[in-house]
C-alpha positions in Angstrom: 45.6 -55.1 242.7 43.0 -57.6 242.1 41.7 -59.3 245.2 43.3 -62.8 245.9 40.1 -64.7 246.0 39.2 -63.4 242.4 42.3 -64.7 241.0 42.3 -67.9 238.8 44.3 -70.8 240.3 47.3 -70.0 238.0 47.0 -66.3 239.1 47.0 -67.5 242.8 50.2 -69.5 242.2 51.8 -66.6 240.5 51.1 -64.3 243.4 52.1 -66.8 245.9 55.4 -67.4 244.1 56.0 -63.7 244.7 55.3 -64.4 248.4 57.8 -67.3 248.5 60.4 -65.2 246.7 60.1 -62.4 249.3 60.2 -65.0 252.1 63.6 -66.3 250.8 65.1 -62.8 251.3 64.8 -63.4 255.1 67.4 -66.3 254.7 71.1 -66.2 254.3 71.3 -67.7 250.8 73.3 -66.3 247.9 71.2 -65.9 244.5 68.8 -68.7 245.4 66.9 -70.1 242.4 63.2 -71.0 243.4 60.9 -73.3 241.2 57.5 -74.7 241.9 57.6 -78.3 243.3 54.2 -79.3 244.3 50.7 -78.3 245.8 48.7 -80.9 247.8 48.1 -79.8 251.3 50.9 -77.2 251.3 52.7 -75.2 248.6 56.3 -76.5 247.9 59.1 -74.9 246.3 62.6 -76.3 245.3 65.4 -73.8 246.0 68.9 -74.1 244.9 71.7 -71.8 246.0 74.5 -70.6 243.8 76.8 -73.0 245.6 74.4 -75.7 244.5 73.0 -76.5 248.0 69.4 -77.8 247.6 66.4 -76.9 250.0 62.6 -77.3 250.0 60.6 -74.3 251.0 57.2 -75.0 252.3 54.3 -72.5 252.5 51.8 -74.0 255.0 48.3 -73.8 253.9 46.4 -71.2 256.1 44.5 -72.8 258.9 45.8 -76.2 257.9 48.5 -76.2 260.6 48.8 -73.5 263.2 52.2 -71.7 264.0 52.4 -73.7 267.1 52.3 -77.0 265.3 54.9 -76.0 262.7 57.2 -74.5 265.4 56.9 -77.9 267.4 57.9 -79.7 264.2 61.0 -77.6 263.8 62.0 -77.8 267.3 61.9 -81.6 267.3 63.7 -81.8 264.0 66.4 -79.7 265.4 66.7 -81.7 268.6 66.8 -85.1 266.5 69.6 -83.7 264.3 71.4 -82.7 267.4 70.8 -85.8 269.5 70.6 -88.7 267.1 72.1 -90.0 263.8 68.5 -90.0 262.2 68.8 -88.3 258.9 66.0 -85.8 259.3 65.4 -82.7 257.3 67.7 -79.8 258.7 65.5 -76.7 259.3 67.3 -73.6 258.2 66.8 -70.5 260.5 66.0 -67.2 259.2 68.9 -64.3 259.4 67.2 -63.3 262.6 67.1 -66.9 264.0 63.4 -67.8 263.4 62.6 -71.5 262.6 59.2 -70.6 261.1 58.7 -67.4 259.1 55.4 -65.5 259.1 55.1 -62.8 256.3 52.4 -60.3 255.6 52.3 -58.7 252.1 49.7 -56.7 250.2 47.7 -59.0 247.9 47.7 -62.2 250.1 44.9 -62.1 252.7 46.2 -64.9 254.8 49.7 -65.9 256.4 51.2 -68.7 254.8 53.8 -69.9 257.4 57.2 -70.5 255.8 59.7 -73.3 256.7 62.9 -73.7 254.8 64.7 -77.1 255.0 67.5 -79.0 253.5 66.5 -81.2 250.7 66.5 -84.8 251.4 68.0 -87.4 248.9 66.4 -90.6 247.6 63.1 -91.9 246.5 60.0 -92.4 248.4 60.1 -95.8 250.3 56.6 -96.8 248.9 58.4 -97.9 245.8 60.5 -100.4 247.8 58.2 -102.2 250.2 60.1 -105.3 251.0 60.6 -107.1 254.3 64.2 -105.7 254.5 63.0 -102.2 254.3 60.1 -102.6 256.6 62.7 -104.0 259.1 64.7 -100.7 258.8 61.3 -98.8 259.0 60.6 -100.6 262.4 64.0 -99.6 263.7 63.5 -96.0 262.6 60.2 -95.9 264.6 61.9 -97.4 267.7 64.7 -94.7 267.6 62.2 -91.9 267.3 60.0 -93.3 269.9 63.1 -93.6 272.2 64.1 -89.9 271.5 60.5 -88.8 271.9 60.4 -90.3 275.2 63.5 -88.9 276.6 63.3 -85.4 274.9 62.3 -82.5 277.1 60.8 -79.9 274.8 61.0 -76.0 275.4 57.9 -74.3 276.6 57.1 -73.3 272.9 56.4 -76.8 272.0 52.8 -77.8 271.7 50.8 -79.1 274.5 48.3 -81.0 272.3 47.7 -84.7 272.8 46.5 -87.4 270.3 44.4 -89.3 272.9 41.3 -90.2 271.0 40.4 -90.7 267.3 39.6 -87.0 267.1 42.2 -85.0 268.6 43.0 -81.9 266.6 39.8 -80.0 267.4 37.9 -81.2 264.4 34.2 -81.2 264.4 32.7 -84.7 265.0 30.3 -85.2 261.9 29.7 -89.0 262.2 28.8 -89.1 266.0 25.2 -87.8 265.7 23.9 -91.3 266.3 25.6 -91.2 269.6 25.7 -87.6 270.9 24.4 -85.2 268.4 21.2 -86.9 267.1 18.3 -84.7 265.9 17.3 -82.5 263.1 19.9 -80.1 264.0 22.8 -82.5 263.1 24.9 -81.5 260.4 24.9 -84.9 258.8 22.0 -87.2 259.2 23.1 -90.2 257.2 23.2 -92.4 260.3 19.4 -92.0 260.5 19.1 -93.8 257.0 21.2 -96.8 258.3 19.7 -100.0 259.8 19.5 -99.9 263.5 22.0 -102.8 263.8 24.4 -100.8 261.7 24.0 -97.6 263.7 24.7 -99.6 266.9 27.8 -101.1 265.4 29.2 -97.6 264.6 28.4 -96.8 268.2 30.4 -99.6 269.5 33.2 -98.9 267.3 33.3 -95.4 268.5 33.2 -96.5 272.3 35.8 -99.3 271.6 38.3 -97.0 270.1 37.9 -94.2 273.0 38.2 -97.1 275.5 41.5 -98.3 273.7 43.0 -94.8 274.3 42.0 -94.5 277.7 43.6 -98.1 278.4 47.1 -96.9 277.6 49.4 -96.5 280.3 50.0 -92.8 280.7 53.8 -93.3 281.1 53.9 -94.3 277.4 53.2 -90.6 276.5 55.9 -89.1 274.4 56.5 -86.7 271.3 55.5 -88.7 268.2 55.5 -88.0 264.3 51.8 -89.1 263.9 52.2 -89.5 260.2 55.2 -91.5 259.5 53.8 -93.8 256.7 56.0 -95.2 254.1 55.6 -92.2 251.5 56.8 -89.8 254.3 60.2 -91.6 254.2 62.9 -91.5 251.5 65.3 -94.3 250.8 68.8 -93.3 249.7 71.9 -95.7 249.6 70.3 -98.2 252.1 69.2 -95.6 254.6 65.8 -94.3 255.5 65.2 -90.4 255.6 61.9 -89.6 257.3 60.3 -86.2 256.6 56.9 -84.4 256.9 57.0 -83.8 260.7 54.2 -81.2 260.7 51.9 -83.6 262.5 54.4 -83.9 265.4 52.2 -84.1 268.6 52.2 -85.8 272.0 50.9 -89.1 271.8 51.5 -92.9 272.1 53.4 -95.7 270.4 50.5 -97.8 269.6 48.8 -95.1 267.9 51.9 -94.0 265.9 52.6 -97.6 264.6 48.8 -98.3 263.9 48.5 -95.2 261.5 51.7 -96.3 259.4 50.8 -100.0 259.3 47.0 -99.1 258.1 48.5 -97.1 255.4 50.8 -100.1 254.6 47.7 -102.6 254.5 45.9 -100.3 252.2 48.9 -100.2 249.9 50.1 -103.7 249.6 46.9 -105.6 250.5 45.8 -108.2 252.9 48.0 -111.0 251.4 51.4 -109.2 251.6 50.6 -107.2 254.9 51.3 -109.9 257.5 54.8 -110.5 256.6 55.7 -106.8 256.3 54.4 -106.2 259.6 56.2 -109.1 261.1 59.4 -107.3 259.5 58.5 -103.9 260.9 58.1 -105.4 264.4 61.4 -107.4 264.2 63.2 -104.1 263.3 61.3 -102.1 266.0 62.5 -104.7 268.7 66.1 -104.4 267.7 65.9 -101.2 269.8 62.6 -101.2 272.0 60.2 -103.6 273.2 56.8 -103.7 271.3 53.9 -101.8 272.6 51.7 -103.8 275.0 48.7 -102.3 273.3 47.4 -103.8 270.2 47.4 -101.4 267.2 44.1 -102.7 265.6 41.8 -100.5 267.8 43.7 -97.5 266.7 43.5 -98.4 263.1 39.7 -98.7 263.6 39.9 -95.1 265.1 41.8 -94.0 261.9 39.0 -95.4 259.8 36.5 -93.5 261.7 38.5 -90.4 261.2 38.4 -90.9 257.5 34.6 -91.3 257.5 34.6 -88.1 259.6 36.8 -86.4 257.0 34.4 -87.4 254.2 31.6 -86.1 256.2 33.1 -82.8 256.4 34.8 -82.4 252.9 33.0 -85.0 250.5 29.4 -85.5 252.3 28.1 -86.8 248.8 30.1 -89.8 249.4 29.4 -90.6 252.9 26.6 -92.9 252.5 28.5 -95.1 250.1 31.6 -95.0 252.4 29.6 -96.0 255.4 28.2 -98.9 253.4 31.6 -100.2 252.3 32.9 -99.9 255.9 30.3 -101.7 257.5 31.8 -105.3 256.8 35.2 -104.0 257.9 33.7 -103.2 261.4 31.8 -106.5 261.5 34.8 -108.6 260.7 36.9 -106.7 263.3 34.2 -107.1 265.8 34.1 -110.9 265.3 37.9 -111.5 265.2 39.9 -108.3 266.0 41.6 -108.3 262.5 41.6 -105.2 260.3 40.4 -105.9 256.5 40.0 -103.8 253.6 36.7 -102.6 252.2 35.7 -104.7 249.1 36.1 -101.6 246.7 39.7 -101.3 247.9 40.7 -105.0 247.7 44.1 -105.4 246.0 43.8 -108.5 243.4 
């Protein structure tokens, strides 16, 4: 058998299809039909049983999420389905009761952890970003935050916390100007920046860290951590959230900030304030708004994106720094978040 790493991309997909098919035999489904659905971060298959029940089978990309993360997702989804009326994906256990399946087979060197969930109806909310729908999105967030505060997870649930702009063990590649300076730094772009800009980045880093430290510890709860508008489906006037694989302990301001930054980047600065106001109005139908401003955590998200570029696309890092310096400068003056000039929506 040809080693997996020597296969072409189509060859790898064919072998992984065999992997997914084998995984399905561990579930109590009659004559399931499996078809490729998509491959971005994870590999997804659409599954239809002979009784026409529809499912999504996810193979989590190795090292992207650990088994602890995926199990935490499944545990919270199961609790939400039992405790609330929020239409979250139903996780289907294996014949032996496992919520996440880890399969080893010849020809696949790594484990692609498998999760099977009921298919959610509807279309992505990103196609329908109206004040009415953002109000519903705000209400959805508050319901999740209420449950995440009151729920007592089992011992298998993750102990990880999102309490700084880097909180998943990622290597910090944009802080050498602050902590890792010198020839040994993996990226030395900051040394090419003017002193004033290096200091600005340093202040943003410290400002965001201080914002996390200033949150009342009692606000800690289980959060989705990536519930932007395209991780929600709209169907017959109801919102269906999905993609809970980032589930973690965290804070409301952080959770809201991430979603609203994605909203800003999608709709632009002109439409954003009215949609944010609608979101807040919906949120406050169930829960008081967070006392912590969301903008510092949005700056943290921008720092995270720069760090991601430093790791995966370092050739674009200098250009990304340059385009975001005005964003940091404007925020420093008036505490508002703007888009880089290259991302402005006309």
